[in-house]
N, C-alpha and C positions, 0 to 999 in steps of 0.2 A: 504494500500500500504506500502511496505517495502523499505527502502532506501538501498543503496549498503553496508552500514556498519551494516545492520541487524536491525536498529531501525526503528520506524515509520517515515513516511515522514511528514515533517512540511508543513502545508498548508499556502496559501498566507496570510490569516488573522493573523496566528500565527507569520509568518515572519515579518509582519508589526509591531506587538506588540513587538517582539524581538528587531527590529531596533529602535523603539521608546524608549524603555527602555535603550538600549545601548547609544543612543544620549542624552537622558535625564541625565543619570549618568555622561556622559562626560561633559555636560554643567553645571550641578548644583552640582556635587559631592555628590549626594544623589539619591536614587531610587525614582521613582514616586509612588504616591498612586494609588489605583484602580480608583478613580475618575479622576485623571490626565491622566491615561491610556485611560479611556473612552473618555475624551475630545480630546486627541491627536490623537486617532485612529478612532474617530467617531463611537464609540460603544455606544449603548443606555443604557445598564444595566451593573452595576458593577458585577453581577453574571456571565455574559458572559465574561467580562474581566478576572474574577477570573478563569473561566474554561480554557481560552486560556493560562493564565500564568501557571496554574497547569500543563497543557500539556507540556509546555516548561520546567518546573521543572522536570517532569517525564522523559523527553527526555535528561535531563542533560545540557541544555543550560543555565538555571538559577538555583539558589539555594536561600533558605531563610536563612538569618543570624539571629539566635535567640538571639544574644547579643545586638541588637540595637532596637530602637523604632519600635513597632509593625506595624506602618503604612508605614515605609520605610525600609523594611528588605530584599528586593530583591538585589541580586548581580549576576554579570555575572560569569560563570565558564570558565575554560580554553578551553572547547569545543566551537568551533566557528561555527556559522551557515554558511552553504554553500548552494547555490541555487541548488536545485535538479530539474532536467528536466524530 
């Protein structure tokens, strides 16, 4: 499925991960690890969390900051998630 702006539609699970990361960064001033994403979003494997995060990176909602600790390198981009119906 394609969204109105031409990108792929973000699914509910990806939306949950995006908002978890967004709130985690706001609360702790650092991005969560994949293990913390699994715990916060009730995901059973880190590889599944990695796939969801990778999709958000590919869509431009997140990016990896190569200048900081490898475990906490996610940051939000200026592109904001909007609920697509």
